[in-house]
Backbone as CSV, one residue per row, in Angstrom:
resi,resn,N_x,N_y,N_z,CA_x,CA_y,CA_z,C_x,C_y,C_z
1,UNK,-25.203,-49.549,67.208,-26.149,-48.529,66.723,-26.044,-48.149,65.680
2,UNK,-27.383,-47.482,65.313,-27.683,-46.965,63.509,-26.717,-45.553,63.410
3,UNK,-26.828,-44.870,64.224,-26.028,-43.863,63.890,-25.111,-43.295,65.278
4,UNK,-23.852,-43.196,65.111,-22.829,-42.504,65.779,-21.850,-41.346,65.100
5,UNK,-22.545,-39.934,65.676,-21.998,-38.939,65.259,-21.345,-38.387,66.297
6,UNK,-20.007,-37.775,65.899,-19.484,-37.187,67.122,-18.427,-36.260,65.937
7,UNK,-18.799,-35.001,65.767,-17.792,-34.077,65.047,-17.640,-32.981,65.415
8,UNK,-16.728,-32.292,65.186,-16.421,-30.699,65.615,-16.382,-30.216,64.266
9,UNK,-16.968,-28.963,63.665,-16.490,-27.843,62.472,-16.616,-26.889,62.694
10,UNK,-15.927,-25.965,61.855,-16.069,-24.716,61.638,-16.648,-24.258,60.468
11,UNK,-17.835,-23.353,60.667,-18.701,-23.045,59.302,-18.858,-20.959,59.797
12,UNK,-17.938,-20.650,58.994,-17.864,-19.330,59.174,-17.213,-18.868,60.366
13,UNK,-18.000,-18.099,60.905,-17.400,-17.551,62.517,-17.683,-18.190,63.970
14,UNK,-18.588,-19.467,63.394,-19.059,-20.373,64.360,-18.525,-21.775,64.333
15,UNK,-18.749,-22.595,65.537,-18.272,-23.936,65.401,-19.353,-25.176,65.502
16,UNK,-19.588,-25.751,64.808,-20.892,-26.692,64.859,-20.165,-28.172,65.704
17,UNK,-20.815,-28.338,66.762,-20.271,-29.370,67.610,-21.258,-30.406,67.794
18,UNK,-21.149,-31.628,67.980,-22.071,-32.670,68.138,-21.659,-34.004,68.386
19,UNK,-22.625,-34.891,69.123,-22.144,-35.789,69.924,-23.332,-36.737,70.132
20,UNK,-23.748,-37.827,69.542,-24.682,-38.762,69.841,-24.565,-39.973,69.454
21,UNK,-25.109,-40.953,69.968,-25.484,-42.619,69.591,-26.855,-42.755,69.680
22,UNK,-27.304,-43.283,68.536,-28.578,-43.668,68.472,-28.990,-45.209,67.688
23,UNK,-29.458,-46.126,68.333,-30.196,-47.356,67.406,-31.945,-47.099,67.366
24,UNK,-32.239,-45.965,67.709,-33.640,-46.254,67.470,-33.898,-45.944,65.544
25,UNK,-34.956,-46.345,65.154,-35.517,-46.581,64.188,-35.331,-45.326,63.034
26,UNK,-35.676,-44.263,63.655,-35.585,-42.759,63.386,-35.412,-41.445,64.514
27,UNK,-34.355,-40.877,64.173,-33.884,-40.243,65.331,-34.013,-38.718,64.543
28,UNK,-34.541,-37.863,65.314,-34.819,-36.655,65.139,-33.771,-35.441,65.409
29,UNK,-33.215,-34.693,64.776,-32.145,-33.719,64.666,-33.051,-32.184,65.047
30,UNK,-33.111,-31.516,66.198,-33.667,-30.426,66.347,-32.722,-29.608,66.905
31,UNK,-33.637,-27.987,66.605,-32.372,-26.967,66.996,-33.102,-25.938,66.478
32,UNK,-32.874,-24.681,66.685,-32.803,-23.382,66.174,-32.563,-23.173,64.632
33,UNK,-32.645,-22.378,63.612,-32.120,-21.982,62.192,-30.884,-21.440,62.894
34,UNK,-29.833,-22.294,62.153,-28.273,-21.777,62.069,-27.774,-22.384,62.900
35,UNK,-28.229,-23.760,63.798,-27.511,-24.294,64.741,-26.518,-25.142,64.244
36,UNK,-26.963,-25.611,62.626,-25.998,-26.648,61.798,-26.553,-27.617,61.801
37,UNK,-27.696,-28.193,61.769,-28.290,-29.147,61.483,-28.304,-29.785,59.984
38,UNK,-28.599,-29.007,59.133,-28.147,-29.381,57.836,-26.489,-29.280,57.448
39,UNK,-25.771,-28.549,58.215,-24.385,-29.067,58.124,-23.933,-30.469,58.706
40,UNK,-24.688,-31.011,59.664,-24.525,-32.378,60.445,-24.789,-33.297,58.929
41,UNK,-25.984,-32.945,58.272,-26.219,-33.808,57.416,-25.344,-34.132,56.463
42,UNK,-24.692,-32.784,55.992,-24.007,-33.007,55.133,-22.484,-33.621,55.251
43,UNK,-22.420,-33.861,56.745,-21.215,-34.224,57.035,-21.267,-35.685,56.888
44,UNK,-22.387,-36.123,57.310,-22.708,-37.652,57.188,-23.279,-38.318,55.873
45,UNK,-23.294,-37.388,55.067,-23.275,-37.803,53.775,-22.298,-37.812,53.101
46,UNK,-21.121,-36.931,53.403,-19.659,-36.840,52.888,-19.503,-35.593,51.908
47,UNK,-20.537,-34.910,52.119,-20.648,-33.627,51.080,-19.899,-32.283,51.654
48,UNK,-19.194,-32.932,53.451,-18.519,-31.538,53.769,-17.542,-32.529,54.809
49,UNK,-16.328,-32.288,54.728,-15.509,-33.038,55.694,-15.138,-32.248,57.004
50,UNK,-15.842,-32.912,58.542,-15.491,-32.216,59.396,-14.233,-31.894,59.881
51,UNK,-13.886,-30.701,60.505,-12.358,-30.481,61.138,-11.674,-31.844,61.616
52,UNK,-13.055,-32.479,62.521,-12.466,-33.398,63.444,-13.347,-34.497,63.974
53,UNK,-13.313,-35.712,64.133,-14.332,-36.239,64.919,-14.467,-38.199,64.244
54,UNK,-15.821,-38.364,64.300,-15.884,-39.852,63.961,-17.496,-39.713,63.620
55,UNK,-17.887,-40.621,62.680,-19.067,-40.354,62.075,-19.515,-42.113,61.487
56,UNK,-20.190,-42.773,61.903,-20.248,-44.450,61.697,-22.085,-44.677,61.369
57,UNK,-22.195,-45.294,60.729,-23.605,-45.974,60.538,-23.554,-47.492,60.575
58,UNK,-24.719,-48.186,61.757,-24.636,-49.765,62.073,-23.004,-50.126,61.975
59,UNK,-22.270,-49.535,62.571,-21.201,-50.255,63.336,-19.908,-49.822,62.124
60,UNK,-20.068,-49.433,60.955,-19.350,-48.977,59.501,-19.095,-47.120,59.606
61,UNK,-17.584,-47.535,59.746,-16.934,-45.688,60.002,-16.912,-45.363,58.508
62,UNK,-17.718,-44.165,58.783,-17.827,-43.367,57.122,-16.934,-42.206,57.217
63,UNK,-16.376,-41.755,58.463,-15.194,-40.767,58.933,-14.807,-40.934,60.146
64,UNK,-13.606,-40.608,60.442,-12.442,-41.160,61.699,-11.700,-40.204,61.408
65,UNK,-11.526,-38.836,61.814,-9.974,-38.008,61.527,-9.226,-38.763,62.398
66,UNK,-9.186,-39.488,63.787,-7.834,-40.152,64.033,-7.486,-41.097,63.210
67,UNK,-8.067,-42.151,62.602,-7.925,-43.119,61.784,-7.956,-42.819,60.663
68,UNK,-7.808,-41.811,59.902,-7.697,-41.386,58.690,-8.721,-42.036,57.416
69,UNK,-9.974,-42.166,58.273,-11.133,-42.723,57.405,-11.734,-41.536,56.873
70,UNK,-11.943,-41.300,55.591,-13.148,-40.357,55.033,-13.828,-41.008,53.628
71,UNK,-14.599,-42.061,53.695,-15.356,-42.345,52.492,-15.772,-41.263,51.570
72,UNK,-15.885,-41.678,50.380,-16.586,-40.782,49.217,-17.836,-40.811,49.498
73,UNK,-18.769,-39.869,49.128,-20.380,-40.099,49.073,-20.691,-41.206,48.880
74,UNK,-20.217,-41.630,47.552,-20.935,-42.906,46.848,-20.512,-43.801,47.852
75,UNK,-19.485,-44.246,48.172,-19.149,-45.058,49.209,-19.971,-45.213,50.769
76,UNK,-20.101,-44.258,50.412,-21.309,-44.266,52.236,-22.569,-44.769,51.811
77,UNK,-22.953,-45.113,50.665,-24.380,-45.538,50.581,-25.566,-44.541,51.412
78,UNK,-25.422,-43.527,51.327,-26.784,-42.784,52.115,-27.480,-42.436,51.296
79,UNK,-28.740,-42.308,51.503,-29.721,-41.531,51.077,-29.950,-39.996,51.347
80,UNK,-29.977,-39.262,50.708,-30.000,-37.975,51.265,-31.548,-37.049,50.333
81,UNK,-32.544,-36.588,51.093,-33.200,-36.136,50.547,-33.293,-34.704,51.195
82,UNK,-32.833,-34.016,49.981,-32.812,-32.401,50.151,-34.280,-31.768,50.987
83,UNK,-33.833,-30.729,51.276,-34.903,-29.712,51.679,-35.815,-29.429,50.275
84,UNK,-34.809,-29.068,49.515,-35.316,-28.393,47.941,-35.789,-29.680,46.957
85,UNK,-35.479,-30.846,47.738,-35.811,-31.943,46.765,-34.679,-32.137,45.908
86,UNK,-34.741,-31.295,44.989,-33.640,-31.724,43.772,-33.704,-32.180,42.607
87,UNK,-34.769,-32.590,42.097,-34.976,-33.277,41.124,-34.396,-32.837,40.340
88,UNK,-34.022,-33.573,38.876,-33.366,-33.224,37.601,-34.817,-32.654,37.178
89,UNK,-34.683,-31.367,36.607,-35.921,-30.718,36.126,-36.217,-30.999,34.413
90,UNK,-34.983,-31.277,33.799,-35.054,-32.351,32.823,-35.129,-33.585,32.084
91,UNK,-35.797,-34.108,33.479,-35.880,-35.592,33.043,-37.154,-35.588,34.271
92,UNK,-37.975,-36.720,33.227,-39.020,-37.026,33.848,-39.092,-37.565,35.188
93,UNK,-40.218,-38.003,35.816,-39.948,-38.654,37.238,-39.731,-40.243,36.759
94,UNK,-39.899,-40.611,35.842,-39.142,-42.098,35.737,-38.007,-42.044,35.492
95,UNK,-37.428,-41.318,34.972,-35.984,-41.178,34.519,-35.219,-40.297,35.912
96,UNK,-36.115,-39.664,36.627,-35.588,-39.233,37.969,-35.224,-40.811,38.823
97,UNK,-36.024,-41.469,38.862,-36.158,-42.310,39.688,-35.155,-43.312,39.222
98,UNK,-34.919,-43.773,37.593,-34.299,-44.614,37.566,-32.560,-43.817,37.283
99,UNK,-32.305,-42.928,37.526,-31.270,-42.244,37.983,-30.452,-42.648,39.240
100,UNK,-31.678,-42.606,40.272,-31.451,-43.117,41.578,-30.805,-44.722,41.372
101,UNK,-31.580,-45.715,40.878,-31.306,-46.879,40.394,-29.919,-47.235,40.025
102,UNK,-29.767,-46.349,39.142,-28.273,-46.454,38.069,-26.831,-46.273,39.186
103,UNK,-27.426,-45.495,40.649,-26.138,-45.359,41.470,-25.867,-46.392,42.216
104,UNK,-26.911,-47.606,42.335,-26.567,-48.739,43.118,-25.948,-49.946,42.259
105,UNK,-25.018,-50.392,42.878,-24.489,-51.798,42.255,-25.660,-52.890,42.328
106,UNK,-25.610,-53.503,41.279,-26.523,-54.726,40.877,-26.668,-55.472,42.575
107,UNK,-25.497,-55.795,42.935,-25.583,-56.567,43.948,-25.838,-56.045,45.352
108,UNK,-26.031,-55.002,45.392,-26.405,-54.062,46.397,-27.886,-53.532,46.493
109,UNK,-28.179,-53.875,45.870,-29.877,-53.308,45.446,-30.585,-54.333,46.468
110,UNK,-31.982,-53.592,47.375,-32.650,-54.461,48.411,-34.297,-54.187,47.630
111,UNK,-34.099,-52.995,46.828,-35.595,-52.619,46.527,-35.632,-52.502,44.751
112,UNK,-36.516,-52.709,44.464,-36.560,-52.683,42.912,-37.532,-51.411,42.602
113,UNK,-37.585,-51.142,41.228,-37.943,-49.923,40.789,-39.790,-50.078,40.915
114,UNK,-40.010,-50.908,40.600,-41.558,-51.062,40.571,-42.089,-51.371,41.802
115,UNK,-41.062,-51.824,43.081,-41.874,-52.065,44.000,-41.424,-50.746,44.892
116,UNK,-40.693,-49.931,44.334,-40.286,-48.476,44.686,-41.920,-47.786,44.728
117,UNK,-42.159,-48.049,43.149,-43.198,-46.935,42.822,-44.613,-47.511,43.344
118,UNK,-44.703,-48.614,43.720,-46.305,-49.331,44.395,-45.813,-48.773,45.875
119,UNK,-44.714,-49.095,46.632,-44.953,-48.759,47.977,-45.086,-46.994,48.179
120,UNK,-44.438,-45.957,47.010,-44.854,-44.580,47.342,-46.088,-44.413,46.569
121,UNK,-46.668,-44.771,45.724,-47.764,-44.485,45.041,-47.836,-43.454,44.119
122,UNK,-46.800,-43.781,43.316,-46.583,-42.868,42.284,-46.404,-43.158,41.091
123,UNK,-47.156,-44.342,40.800,-47.186,-44.716,39.404,-47.947,-43.969,38.457
124,UNK,-48.806,-43.108,38.750,-49.564,-42.275,37.888,-48.702,-40.665,37.770
125,UNK,-47.442,-40.607,38.420,-46.753,-39.512,38.010,-45.367,-39.717,36.849
126,UNK,-45.431,-41.088,36.632,-44.025,-41.698,36.025,-43.616,-40.842,34.715
127,UNK,-44.590,-40.337,33.822,-44.545,-39.681,32.814,-44.615,-37.859,33.109
128,UNK,-44.853,-37.580,34.030,-44.613,-36.185,34.756,-43.205,-35.525,34.665
129,UNK,-43.411,-34.149,33.928,-42.050,-33.237,34.048,-41.778,-32.723,35.906
130,UNK,-41.255,-32.656,36.456,-41.221,-32.459,37.937,-41.645,-30.777,38.299
131,UNK,-41.695,-30.221,37.156,-42.327,-28.602,37.499,-43.680,-28.984,37.779
132,UNK,-44.268,-29.937,36.752,-45.830,-30.342,37.269,-46.194,-30.908,38.265
133,UNK,-45.450,-30.775,39.413,-45.769,-31.552,40.620,-45.843,-31.028,41.704
134,UNK,-46.785,-31.281,42.638,-47.007,-30.299,43.741,-45.827,-30.844,45.049
135,UNK,-45.854,-29.795,45.853,-44.465,-30.206,46.827,-44.411,-31.566,47.610
136,UNK,-45.656,-32.172,47.972,-45.821,-33.629,48.612,-45.361,-34.682,47.400
137,UNK,-45.650,-34.162,46.350,-45.281,-35.308,44.995,-43.982,-35.115,44.551
138,UNK,-43.203,-34.070,44.475,-41.930,-33.909,44.407,-41.317,-34.461,45.760
139,UNK,-41.603,-34.224,46.848,-40.729,-34.992,47.913,-40.941,-36.444,47.844
140,UNK,-42.276,-36.841,47.467,-42.162,-38.549,47.521,-41.425,-39.019,46.353
141,UNK,-41.359,-38.097,44.967,-40.496,-38.820,43.926,-38.896,-38.699,44.465
142,UNK,-38.235,-37.699,45.247,-36.987,-37.714,45.806,-36.817,-38.762,46.555
143,UNK,-37.642,-39.221,47.818,-37.725,-40.113,48.694,-37.428,-41.540,47.628
144,UNK,-38.270,-41.682,46.424,-38.121,-43.008,45.539,-36.818,-42.823,45.378
145,UNK,-36.100,-41.628,44.492,-35.097,-41.690,44.051,-34.034,-42.282,45.041
146,UNK,-33.865,-41.862,46.089,-33.201,-42.267,47.460,-33.266,-43.291,47.501
147,UNK,-34.427,-44.192,47.650,-34.555,-45.464,47.991,-34.147,-46.755,47.066
148,UNK,-33.707,-46.093,45.812,-33.543,-46.788,44.580,-31.897,-46.992,44.621
149,UNK,-31.418,-46.299,45.172,-29.854,-45.790,45.330,-29.356,-47.040,46.386
150,UNK,-30.248,-47.626,46.813,-29.919,-48.920,47.691,-29.322,-48.260,49.092
151,UNK,-29.668,-47.397,49.817,-29.087,-46.392,50.800,-29.074,-47.664,51.846
152,UNK,-27.792,-47.237,52.883,-27.991,-48.371,54.313,-28.373,-47.363,55.283
153,UNK,-28.988,-46.428,55.073,-29.607,-45.412,55.776,-30.046,-44.248,55.079
154,UNK,-30.886,-43.134,55.685,-31.829,-42.047,55.046,-31.537,-40.923,55.954
155,UNK,-31.257,-39.812,54.972,-31.324,-38.299,55.859,-32.466,-37.833,55.132
156,UNK,-32.969,-36.741,55.955,-34.138,-36.509,55.554,-34.134,-34.808,56.113
157,UNK,-34.086,-33.518,55.394,-33.932,-32.575,55.442,-35.126,-31.669,55.372
158,UNK,-36.213,-31.525,56.745,-36.894,-30.717,56.667,-38.002,-30.927,55.532
159,UNK,-38.364,-32.812,55.558,-39.213,-33.065,54.424,-40.833,-32.414,54.231
160,UNK,-41.455,-32.065,55.422,-42.548,-31.942,55.284,-42.769,-30.131,55.482
161,UNK,-41.691,-29.548,55.389,-41.780,-27.474,55.339,-42.583,-27.367,54.236
162,UNK,-43.403,-26.097,54.088,-43.981,-25.864,53.031,-45.174,-26.452,52.539
163,UNK,-45.481,-27.725,53.263,-46.644,-28.597,52.923,-47.696,-28.155,53.255
164,UNK,-48.923,-27.978,52.839,-50.193,-27.682,53.411,-50.653,-29.134,54.204
165,UNK,-51.524,-28.984,55.028,-51.522,-29.956,56.480,-52.155,-31.268,55.519
166,UNK,-52.752,-31.286,54.602,-53.298,-32.790,53.990,-51.896,-33.290,53.235
167,UNK,-51.181,-32.712,52.396,-50.041,-33.268,51.875,-48.851,-33.648,52.910
168,UNK,-48.769,-32.798,54.206,-47.940,-33.176,54.960,-48.386,-34.240,55.930
169,UNK,-49.523,-34.702,56.154,-49.878,-35.797,56.918,-49.719,-36.772,55.972
170,UNK,-50.073,-36.652,54.398,-49.593,-38.145,53.873,-48.301,-38.315,53.565
171,UNK,-47.588,-37.182,53.794,-46.038,-37.610,53.880,-45.438,-38.361,54.552
172,UNK,-46.309,-37.840,56.024,-45.817,-38.172,57.289,-46.007,-39.631,57.433
173,UNK,-47.284,-40.062,57.102,-47.768,-41.324,56.908,-47.059,-42.527,56.110
174,UNK,-46.303,-41.719,54.957,-45.231,-42.570,54.101,-44.044,-43.088,55.181
175,UNK,-43.246,-41.854,55.574,-42.327,-41.788,56.754,-42.639,-43.203,57.504
176,UNK,-43.691,-42.918,58.229,-44.088,-43.815,59.153,-43.600,-45.414,58.643
177,UNK,-44.487,-45.388,57.027,-44.199,-46.663,56.796,-42.741,-47.301,56.343
178,UNK,-42.088,-46.527,55.861,-40.489,-46.619,55.564,-39.815,-46.892,56.809
179,UNK,-40.087,-46.261,57.740,-39.430,-46.502,59.211,-39.936,-47.662,59.787
180,UNK,-41.194,-47.871,59.687,-41.442,-49.458,60.395,-41.859,-50.959,59.288
181,UNK,-41.346,-50.521,57.914,-41.664,-51.610,57.154,-40.218,-51.754,56.438
182,UNK,-39.206,-50.806,56.011,-38.474,-51.306,55.314,-36.818,-51.138,56.438
183,UNK,-36.893,-51.120,57.596,-35.714,-51.518,58.338,-34.656,-50.515,57.970
184,UNK,-34.608,-49.093,57.703,-33.431,-48.424,57.677,-33.489,-47.401,58.359
185,UNK,-32.285,-47.059,58.900,-32.082,-45.963,59.838,-32.418,-44.741,59.027
186,UNK,-32.863,-43.951,59.927,-33.656,-42.611,59.210,-32.987,-41.479,60.405
187,UNK,-32.551,-40.596,59.442,-31.831,-39.162,60.490,-32.930,-38.096,59.947
188,UNK,-33.733,-37.446,60.748,-34.748,-36.687,60.177,-34.403,-35.092,60.811
189,UNK,-34.228,-33.968,60.193,-34.185,-33.126,60.393,-35.391,-32.111,60.614
190,UNK,-36.141,-31.407,61.377,-37.264,-30.938,61.643,-37.446,-29.632,62.699
191,UNK,-38.142,-28.666,62.493,-38.286,-27.677,63.613,-39.497,-27.893,64.195
192,UNK,-40.187,-28.843,63.651,-41.843,-29.257,64.013,-42.021,-30.137,65.164
193,UNK,-42.572,-29.425,66.550,-42.811,-30.831,67.430,-43.510,-31.636,67.162
194,UNK,-44.438,-31.215,66.851,-45.817,-32.353,66.436,-45.090,-33.671,65.219
195,UNK,-44.037,-33.176,64.634,-43.787,-34.075,63.632,-42.745,-35.126,64.387
196,UNK,-41.711,-34.385,65.338,-40.892,-34.978,65.795,-41.473,-36.004,66.990
197,UNK,-42.257,-35.651,67.631,-43.291,-36.429,68.712,-43.639,-37.700,68.316
198,UNK,-44.345,-37.517,66.668,-44.894,-38.664,66.120,-43.937,-39.622,65.426
199,UNK,-42.895,-39.019,65.103,-42.260,-40.012,64.224,-40.803,-40.672,65.257
200,UNK,-40.073,-39.834,65.646,-38.955,-40.082,66.274,-38.901,-40.768,67.929
201,UNK,-38.133,-41.893,67.655,-38.273,-42.195,69.135,-36.705,-41.939,69.924
202,UNK,-36.120,-41.493,68.967,-34.527,-40.476,69.985,-34.881,-39.193,69.271
203,UNK,-34.546,-38.203,70.100,-34.447,-36.706,69.905,-33.036,-36.004,70.112
204,UNK,-32.128,-35.666,69.174,-30.978,-34.887,69.778,-31.109,-33.543,69.260
205,UNK,-30.968,-32.159,70.216,-30.868,-31.240,69.976,-29.762,-30.536,70.206
206,UNK,-29.889,-29.430,69.022,-28.579,-28.384,68.841,-29.144,-27.468,69.372
207,UNK,-27.843,-26.513,69.985,-28.076,-24.911,70.350,-27.456,-24.236,69.668
């Protein structure tokens, strides 16, 4: 299975509970605002510790409360593209990309800087500052930084939100290429039915 996620976690006055296993190239996590979708991504990435449960990717346990397993985020080797991208504003695009590359041990790297730049079509952006990028360009760079960290899986939190139709279409085509060509399991959070129907072969609904 690409993703095995069984967790129970209290957030404020409510509990976030979820259980699913998926071997789809891209799995979509959907549900209303406040259902806990981003919390689930944080738990998978290791940014939150669930109260109890088990999380594994490609058969490798990242968290297992019963077995006492809780890998640090850097040990999980997940690529996380946040909804707000979180590029470093004081670094140009190329330096943001190379920061991601430095997170990967040399023997774990499976894609290089030049390959990522060509694959994402961002060569013309390398000398730009993040504040000068459009929303679509910002997310392409964030995806590139995530890929250069040599992730074993990719977490995408509402990557198409707030983009105009043309930029959203271009970014969806990019995610399709990543899904089909790079063979890295992807978990996508989305509220848009069209995005989900187009990209995902497995849909998990939170209520």
